FIDO-567253 format. One line per 8 residues: number of its first residue (from 1); their letters; for each residue x, z, y of C-alpha. Coordinates in steps of 0.05 Angstrom, whole numbers, padded with zeros to 5 digits, always signed. Layout:
BEGIN
NUM> a> X/Z/Y | ...
! end
This chain:
BEGIN
1> mpyltdmf> -00710/-02174/+00883 | -00684/-02130/+00825 | -00690/-02056/+00828 | -00628/-02014/+00842 | -00632/-01984/+00772 | -00630/-02053/+00742 | -00569/-02071/+00784 | -00532/-02009/+00763
9> hdqnqtrp> -00551/-02023/+00691 | -00523/-02093/+00694 | -00458/-02069/+00725 | -00449/-02017/+00670 | -00461/-02070/+00618 | -00406/-02115/+00645 | -00354/-02061/+00660 | -00302/-02059/+00603
17> dpteppap> -00294/-01995/+00563 | -00222/-01970/+00572 | -00222/-01938/+00503 | -00234/-02006/+00469 | -00177/-02055/+00455 | -00174/-02116/+00500 | -00209/-02178/+00479 | -00166/-02229/+00442
25> rpvgafdp> -00135/-02285/+00482 | -00171/-02352/+00476 | -00139/-02403/+00431 | -00084/-02440/+00467 | -00074/-02387/+00521 | -00003/-02379/+00547 | +00032/-02317/+00521 | +00096/-02303/+00560
33> taltdrln> +00119/-02248/+00512 | +00113/-02294/+00452 | +00150/-02350/+00488 | +00206/-02302/+00509 | +00214/-02277/+00437 | +00217/-02347/+00408 | +00268/-02372/+00459 | +00312/-02311/+00452
41> arivgqrn> +00312/-02321/+00377 | +00340/-02391/+00385 | +00384/-02383/+00447 | +00424/-02320/+00437 | +00458/-02281/+00492 | +00420/-02315/+00549 | +00364/-02268/+00566 | +00370/-02281/+00641
49> avdavvra> +00362/-02356/+00631 | +00303/-02346/+00583 | +00270/-02299/+00633 | +00277/-02352/+00688 | +00245/-02406/+00645 | +00188/-02361/+00623 | +00177/-02340/+00695 | +00172/-02413/+00716
57> vslasvga> +00122/-02428/+00661 | +00081/-02366/+00678 | +00076/-02385/+00751 | +00053/-02455/+00734 | +00004/-02432/+00681 | -00035/-02391/+00732 | -00031/-02444/+00786 | +00016/-02405/+00832
65> ndptrpla> +00064/-02463/+00840 | +00065/-02511/+00900 | +00019/-02570/+00879 | +00060/-02619/+00921 | +00125/-02606/+00883 | +00145/-02604/+00809 | +00120/-02545/+00769 | +00191/-02517/+00774
73> nvllagpt> +00261/-02539/+00794 | +00311/-02498/+00754 | +00387/-02508/+00754 | +00422/-02482/+00692 | +00497/-02472/+00704 | +00554/-02440/+00668 | +00609/-02453/+00617 | +00606/-02510/+00568
81> gvgktelv> +00574/-02498/+00501 | +00532/-02438/+00518 | +00464/-02470/+00507 | +00441/-02501/+00573 | +00416/-02566/+00543 | +00392/-02532/+00480 | +00349/-02484/+00521 | +00313/-02543/+00552
89> rqvaaelr> +00304/-02575/+00484 | +00272/-02511/+00458 | +00226/-02508/+00518 | +00204/-02580/+00502 | +00192/-02557/+00430 | +00147/-02502/+00455 | +00109/-02540/+00509 | +00108/-02609/+00478
97> sgpddmcr> +00112/-02639/+00409 | +00186/-02627/+00393 | +00255/-02614/+00421 | +00267/-02687/+00436 | +00200/-02699/+00468 | +00226/-02699/+00539 | +00257/-02746/+00590 | +00332/-02734/+00589
105> idmnalaq> +00375/-02769/+00641 | +00450/-02767/+00627 | +00479/-02764/+00697 | +00547/-02785/+00670 | +00518/-02855/+00664 | +00502/-02855/+00739 | +00572/-02839/+00763 | +00579/-02903/+00805
113> ehyaasfs> +00537/-02925/+00864 | +00513/-02991/+00835 | +00481/-02953/+00776 | +00432/-02921/+00824 | +00386/-02981/+00813 | +00373/-02957/+00742 | +00348/-02891/+00772 | +00298/-02917/+00823
121> gappgyag> +00292/-02990/+00801 | +00319/-03054/+00831 | +00303/-03065/+00905 | +00261/-03126/+00928 | +00297/-03192/+00918 | +00338/-03168/+00859 | +00327/-03183/+00785 | +00278/-03135/+00754
129> skesftlf> +00246/-03110/+00818 | +00176/-03135/+00799 | +00180/-03105/+00730 | +00199/-03036/+00760 | +00250/-03020/+00706 | +00274/-02949/+00710 | +00307/-02896/+00665 | +00246/-02851/+00668
137> drgavegd> +00197/-02847/+00610 | +00130/-02840/+00646 | +00096/-02807/+00587 | +00148/-02753/+00582 | +00151/-02744/+00658 | +00078/-02744/+00678 | +00049/-02712/+00616 | -00026/-02705/+00613
145> pytpgivl> -00078/-02653/+00635 | -00062/-02610/+00574 | +00013/-02622/+00567 | +00065/-02616/+00621 | +00124/-02663/+00627 | +00196/-02641/+00615 | +00252/-02675/+00653 | +00326/-02659/+00644
153> fdevekad> +00381/-02683/+00690 | +00442/-02667/+00647 | +00508/-02653/+00681 | +00479/-02669/+00749 | +00546/-02662/+00786 | +00572/-02725/+00751 | +00523/-02771/+00787 | +00540/-02811/+00849
161> ttvlrall> +00518/-02783/+00916 | +00469/-02841/+00923 | +00433/-02817/+00861 | +00433/-02745/+00885 | +00400/-02767/+00950 | +00346/-02802/+00909 | +00338/-02738/+00870 | +00319/-02700/+00933
169> qildhgel> +00251/-02733/+00939 | +00235/-02712/+00867 | +00255/-02640/+00879 | +00220/-02635/+00946 | +00157/-02679/+00941 | +00149/-02685/+00865 | +00148/-02761/+00869 | +00197/-02818/+00861
177> rlangqqt> +00179/-02882/+00898 | +00213/-02940/+00863 | +00257/-02984/+00905 | +00209/-03042/+00904 | +00158/-02999/+00941 | +00101/-03017/+00894 | +00100/-02959/+00844 | +00109/-02884/+00845
185> isfrnsyv> +00127/-02837/+00788 | +00096/-02768/+00795 | +00135/-02706/+00775 | +00082/-02657/+00799 | +00062/-02641/+00727 | +00134/-02634/+00704 | +00185/-02579/+00695 | +00250/-02606/+00723
193> fltsnlgs> +00314/-02578/+00694 | +00384/-02593/+00717 | +00448/-02572/+00682 | +00517/-02566/+00711 | +00587/-02548/+00687 | +00613/-02533/+00756 | +00663/-02477/+00754 | +00676/-02486/+00679
201> aelaarlr> +00748/-02507/+00689 | +00765/-02445/+00729 | +00729/-02401/+00680 | +00766/-02433/+00621 | +00832/-02420/+00656 | +00814/-02347/+00666 | +00791/-02338/+00595 | +00857/-02363/+00568
209> tpwarlah> +00898/-02309/+00602 | +00922/-02252/+00556 | +00890/-02197/+00597 | +00823/-02234/+00594 | +00824/-02236/+00519 | +00841/-02163/+00514 | +00784/-02146/+00561 | +00734/-02188/+00522
217> rpgraerr> +00680/-02137/+00505 | +00607/-02151/+00491 | +00565/-02150/+00554 | +00624/-02133/+00599 | +00667/-02195/+00601 | +00627/-02234/+00652 | +00626/-02177/+00702 | +00700/-02162/+00693
225> wggetvvr> +00722/-02234/+00703 | +00671/-02250/+00758 | +00646/-02310/+00720 | +00579/-02314/+00755 | +00612/-02310/+00823 | +00660/-02367/+00805 | +00603/-02413/+00783 | +00558/-02398/+00843
233> raierffd> +00614/-02411/+00891 | +00630/-02477/+00857 | +00556/-02497/+00861 | +00551/-02480/+00935 | +00615/-02519/+00950 | +00592/-02581/+00913 | +00518/-02588/+00931 | +00494/-02599/+01002
241> peffnrld> +00450/-02544/+01030 | +00388/-02589/+01031 | +00397/-02601/+00956 | +00411/-02529/+00939 | +00351/-02504/+00979 | +00303/-02549/+00939 | +00318/-02511/+00875 | +00268/-02457/+00856
249> etvvmngf> +00319/-02419/+00815 | +00393/-02424/+00798 | +00413/-02389/+00734 | +00485/-02378/+00713 | +00486/-02372/+00638 | +00531/-02321/+00604 | +00595/-02338/+00569 | +00602/-02319/+00497
257> ddrtarev> +00628/-02251/+00476 | +00645/-02228/+00405 | +00575/-02204/+00390 | +00543/-02269/+00414 | +00593/-02308/+00373 | +00572/-02271/+00310 | +00498/-02285/+00325 | +00511/-02359/+00337
265> tgleidvv> +00553/-02363/+00274 | +00495/-02333/+00236 | +00448/-02385/+00265 | +00495/-02442/+00247 | +00502/-02416/+00176 | +00426/-02410/+00171 | +00419/-02483/+00191 | +00467/-02504/+00135
273> trrlarrs> +00433/-02461/+00082 | +00364/-02485/+00101 | +00387/-02558/+00095 | +00416/-02544/+00027 | +00354/-02506/+00005 | +00314/-02570/+00015 | +00359/-02600/-00039 | +00348/-02541/-00086
281> vsvdvgld> +00416/-02511/-00070 | +00417/-02437/-00052 | +00480/-02408/-00020 | +00497/-02335/-00011 | +00544/-02326/+00048 | +00580/-02259/+00053 | +00598/-02220/+00115 | +00672/-02234/+00103
289> vvallcaq> +00657/-02308/+00110 | +00621/-02296/+00176 | +00680/-02257/+00202 | +00729/-02312/+00182 | +00687/-02365/+00217 | +00684/-02324/+00280 | +00759/-02311/+00279 | +00777/-02384/+00269
297> gfdpayga> +00723/-02418/+00309 | +00707/-02374/+00368 | +00738/-02395/+00434 | +00705/-02368/+00498 | +00725/-02432/+00535 | +00686/-02478/+00488 | +00627/-02436/+00468 | +00585/-02457/+00408
305> rglrrtvr> +00615/-02526/+00400 | +00679/-02497/+00371 | +00640/-02454/+00323 | +00601/-02513/+00298 | +00664/-02552/+00283 | +00693/-02492/+00246 | +00629/-02482/+00205 | +00631/-02554/+00185
313> avltdpis> +00705/-02555/+00164 | +00713/-02485/+00135 | +00645/-02472/+00102 | +00605/-02536/+00093 | +00662/-02577/+00065 | +00678/-02530/+00005 | +00603/-02522/-00008 | +00594/-02597/-00013
321> aavlehrp> +00653/-02601/-00060 | +00622/-02547/-00104 | +00555/-02583/-00106 | +00588/-02648/-00127 | +00627/-02611/-00181 | +00570/-02571/-00211 | +00513/-02619/-00199 | +00539/-02690/-00189
329> mgteplal> +00470/-02717/-00205 | +00399/-02692/-00211 | +00358/-02643/-00171 | +00359/-02581/-00215 | +00366/-02515/-00177 | +00437/-02493/-00162 | +00459/-02424/-00138 | +00526/-02416/-00102
337> ttrvvngr> +00562/-02356/-00073 | +00618/-02356/-00022 | +00675/-02307/-00009 | +00741/-02307/+00027 | +00804/-02312/-00016 | +00873/-02317/+00017 | +00843/-02336/+00083 | +00800/-02392/+00056
345> vrvtcm> +00727/-02397/+00034 | +00719/-02402/-00042 | +00653/-02426/-00070 | +00632/-02408/-00141 | +00571/-02422/-00182 | +00528/-02361/-00197
! end
């Protein structure tokens, strides 16, 4: 038996010194702050949705989730074009090999009852029952001991009620037993995301009223129009209570305001300039061009999709014409600058 002095000595040796910096995290450890920063840099104006996703990953990383259910069941709702699907893609890029490394089920394709067989497989006696054909990619769903699965049910409200009932066993038990009764797909190592546009039509109608446009101020529009209340009421009216109660979290994503529109426009411009930089074409885009793109392309009812169309038509098209004019062939470096002249983007060679 050790002496008491030896015991106290051992305790003092293992007690951390509060004046010293903490030990570095082991390689591969989950860092919620870093994940939050990276997602916020790619999905602008949606801090509440990013926080919900990081919270779900944090709970699963420490083993605080229910082992008999998926790692998380998160419903992302809100207006169209605000980044619901893109957020899930960025989560897949962080947790797996890339933004498309996930199992995405387009629920629009399951809008009729007889398509439910593609969800859970053909029942016994029907063609394909022995082969257990299903829409799910097992590798992307089940993952492995080091990599979780990512599953996205896109626009879940478009699916037939038969499909939604089959979805209940996934959300509740983390498993999908195929209709032939011979195989089971496990979702217990998966983050299950669902997206919904419920309430978008009513929100779009509100956003098109004159008083709504006048009241459109950064960070205040959603509260003034009651956008979150509209979406949550639409969700509660559509989904049965047993479905709604199986969700770990329901997040209503914010509609775009003027500040968010400018940030998204900057990101879209950055995508274009980086693509051209790979072809040795550098483009200087001025603030007047950014303002023009926001003025012509921003519509709160359509979110980022309208901006992308405008960037393509107003900015990318004259840039491509300038590249073909000044460098029809070859790969020598080319520097271009853009400015607004008479309401249009003019591109010149520097």
